[in-house]
C-alpha positions, -999 to +999 in steps of 0.1 A: +164+135+177+160+172+187+128+178+204+114+196+179+120+175+154+104+146+176+071+173+180+073+177+141+069+137+137+046+132+164+021+158+148+025+142+114+025+102+126-006+115+143-027+133+116-024+106+089-053+094+077-066+070+051-077+092+024-101+078-004-114+109-020-092+128-046-096+163-063-087+158-100-053+177-100-020+156-110+010+146-086+042+166-102+066+143-114+095+152-094+074+149-065+067+118-070+099+107-076+109+120-043+084+102-024+094+069-040+130+075-035+126+085+002+103+050+006+136+032-004+154+044+027+129+022+047+152-006+067+148-038+054+164-075+067+201-079+053+194-044+040+184-064+009+156-038-003+130-066-013+100-038-021+091-034-057+074-003-069+050-007-103+037+032-105+003+037-126-007+076-134-022+073-166-064+068-167-063+038-191-041+020-170-057+024-136-091+015-152-077-015-168-067-029-134-097-017-116-117-039-142-098-068-141-098-063-102-136-062-101-143-089-125-127-112-100-142-095-068-178-100-082-169-139-096-153-145-056-186-131-040-208-144-065-193-179-055-197-170-020-235-169-026-236-126-013-268-108-025-263-094-063-269-058-052-243-061-026-215-075-050-218-046-075-218-021-049-186-032-037-176-039-071-182+000-078-167+009-048-132-010-054-137+004-088-142+046-073-111+037-053-087+025-078-095+050-104-104+079-082-065+085-076-036+106-096-011+077-085-013+041-076+015+026-067+014-017-067+037-023-037+049-057-047+075-080-029+109-097-044+129-124-030+153-127-053+179-114-032+171-130+001+187-157+017+176-189+009+176-224+027+167-257+025+141-259+052+106-247+050+112-233+090+144-209+080+125-200+048+092-189+056+112-167+083+129-153+056+099-142+039+084-130+067+115-103+070+111-097+032+073-087+038+079-068+068+103-050+047+083-041+021+054-030+048+078-009+063+089+006+033+052+014+021+045+032+057+078+053+047+060+064+013+030+071+030+041+094+052+062+110+032+032+117+009+013+129+041+045+152+050+040+168+015+004+175+018-010+146-003-033+120+009-031+083+005-051+049+013-036+013+015-058-010-001-051-049+004-068-067-022-036-074-040-032-103-021-065-120-026-055-116-066-015-116-070-014-134-101-044-115-118-022-079-110+007-097-121-005-106-153-026-077-160+004-052-153+029-075-172+049-070-141+082-096-139+074-128-124+092-124-094+072-093-086+048-103-061+019-074-052+014-068-014-009-041-020-022-007-035-013+028-024-035+055-038-022+089-036-038+127-046-043+153-035-071+154-008-109+158-012-119+151+021-109+153+060-113+128+082-107+122+118-098+089+138-090+078+173-070+051+185-069+032+216-054+043+244-021+035+244-012+011+275-041-010+266-012-022+237+020-025+258+035-046+283+068-031+298+080-065+310+111-055+336+098-021+349 
């Protein structure tokens, strides 16, 4: 990578933000296809490519998923004994985030092509490798979207209700929802900071 290309990538990485408010402008199908294809070039364990992407663009589809997840969120927080007004704010915020984006990408994990082992230790390691691979594909998709001028935000909520998401969307049984990536043209700007990078790094042999 030349110095110029590295500089461009550093600027891209530093500029990425979690965008939660979008315009009504749709994402062109050819652009969305290009982003999804780019995501499949992420690295993966054994090159098994365990990622799966379920894409929702129709308002009715997004609203159906948002309502189903909202009902479960309300039930879970009610069982926790949280104040009703706080619960309803949370449910409304979740509904707005899910339905306010032009595109929803439900990022899923499939283990069908991964290795299998007779013991729990190696099986868990194999699953972790698959989860890491899916996360790298999601990050690649997010950075590609940002490079195209789109906003995006990662929502972990499907991890709490994977069966609900699978049933609501009619996903194949081996597709395990890991998260939601909302995509759209940004209607907000954000500034973020990071802890100084040396505070998170140890050079063990310098």
